C-alpha positions, 0 to 999 in steps of 0.5 A, spaced: 900 170 125 907 169 124 908 173 118 904 179 121 909 178 127 915 178 123 913 184 119 912 188 125 919 185 127 922 187 121 919 194 121 921 195 128 928 193 126 928 198 120 925 204 124 930 203 130 936 202 125 934 209 122 933 212 128 940 210 130 943 212 124 940 219 124 942 220 132 949 217 130 950 224 126 950 228 132 953 223 137 958 218 137 955 211 134 959 207 139 955 211 144 949 210 141 949 203 140 951 202 147 946 206 150 941 203 145 943 196 148 942 198 155 935 201 153 934 194 150 936 190 156 931 194 160 925 193 155 927 185 156 926 186 163 919 189 162 918 183 156 919 178 161 914 181 166 909 181 161 911 174 157 914 170 163 912 163 160 914 157 163 920 161 166 928 160 164 931 154 163 939 152 162 938 151 154 934 158 153 939 162 157 945 159 153 941 160 146 939 167 149 946 169 150 948 166 143 943 171 140 947 177 144 953 175 141 950 175 134 947 181 135 954 185 138 958 182 132 953 184 127 952 191 130 960 192 131 962 189 124 956 193 120 958 200 123 966 198 122 964 196 115 960 202 113 966 206 116 972 203 112 968 200 106 963 202 101 956 202 103 954 199 097 958 193 098 957 192 106 949 193 107 947 189 101 952 183 103 950 184 110 942 184 108 943 178 104 947 173 109 942 175 114 936 173 110 940 166 107 942 163 114 935 162 117 933 160 111 938 155 110 938 153 117 931 152 117 931 147 111 937 143 114 932 142 121 927 139 116 922 144 116 917 143 110 916 148 106 910 149 100 913 151 093 910 158 094 914 159 100 920 156 097 919 161 091 918 167 096 924 165 100 928 165 094 925 172 092 927 175 098 934 174 098 935 179 092 930 183 095 934 184 101 940 186 097 936 191 093 933 195 098 939 195 102 943 198 096 944 206 097 943 210 091 950 212 087 950 219 090 950 216 098 956 218 102 961 212 101 958 209 096 964 209 091 969 207 096 971 200 095 972 194 100 968 192 107 966 186 103 968 181 109 965 186 114 959 186 111 959 178 111 961 178 118 955 183 120 950 178 116 953 172 120 952 176 126 945 178 125 943 171 122 946 168 128 941 172 132 935 170 129 937 163 129 939 163 136 932 166 138 928 161 134 932 155 137 931 158 144 924 155 144 917 157 144 915 155 152 919 160 156 916 167 154 921 172 153 926 170 158 931 168 152 932 176 151 934 177 157 941 174 157 941 176 149 941 183 151 946 183 157 951 179 153 950 184 147 951 190 152 957 187 155 961 186 148 959 193 146 961 197 152 969 196 151 968 200 144 963 205 147 968 207 153 973 210 147 968 214 145 966 217 152 973 220 152 972 225 146 964 226 146 960 231 150 954 229 153 948 228 148 943 234 147 936 232 150 933 230 143 939 226 141 938 222 148 930 221 146 931 219 139 937 214 142 932 211 147 926 210 142 931 206 138 933 202 144 926 201 145 924 199 138 930 194 137 928 191 144 921 190 141 923 188 135 927 182 138 920 180 142 916 180 136 921 176 133 921 171 139 913 171 138 913 170 131 917 164 132 912 161 136 907 160 130 912 160 124 918 156 121 925 159 122 926 159 114 920 163 113 920 168 119 927 169 119 927 171 112 921 176 113 924 179 119 930 180 114 927 185 110 928 190 115 932 194 111 925 196 107 923 199 113 929 203 114 928 206 107 921 207 107 922 211 114 928 215 110 923 217 104 918 219 109 922 223 114 928 225 110 924 225 103 930 221 100 929 218 093 929 211 092 934 208 086 931 204 081 934 198 085 931 200 091 924 201 088 925 194 085 927 191 091 921 193 095 916 190 089 920 184 090 920 184 097 912 185 097 911 179 092 916 175 097 912 176 103 905 175 099 908 168 097 910 166 104 904 168 107 900 163 102 899 156 105 
């Protein structure tokens, strides 16, 4: 159950990132981010009604808020890194760090892993880096730099996964509410700058942004549910495979060709998931 939920979470994150990326071509990325987070907050409210658990607790609110800090740092650093640096440097670094942090924290916390699960986690790290790597012809692929921002973005998303896991398993979706609220508050100052120069979005752009926000909020909920049944080291790594979802939908919708590295990464990711699913 945990693996299935984590895979659905990764797919939802991946499709949300794809939609946000496509929408950012027609509208300011800062406004897309803020609008998506606002929709994510609304999604969290609905999730709390559907999964109230035992209600909120002080620790859960704090861990949830910390997950919002991680989410905001991850998004802002990733977008800035892609804007000023090389996509082929920033995206893989972000993906690999996001994958490594939950695995390391889970092991430090004493989670017991089988040899196959450990092998799957080890394989997932290069898989994430490979599927995140754009083709050589992708825009920005030849610009140097952005490594530090890729590392910061990965650390932010890794914090998101760890904090949501540590929020506990008996309090339903309550940790999502402070997380989305904090993330929205942190990205709003950047969005205000975009309001000065950007026109109101077209109807299709608005619909796509709303969909991205719903999927992002849904991905957080799926991850939180996965945390009920599985170990952080495993579900964090599986959910970190979200770049595969982005690449898959881009291939289906935009007919984008996969590079040899991305194809290899997809195959290695599938093997990694198969190994961690065996217990």
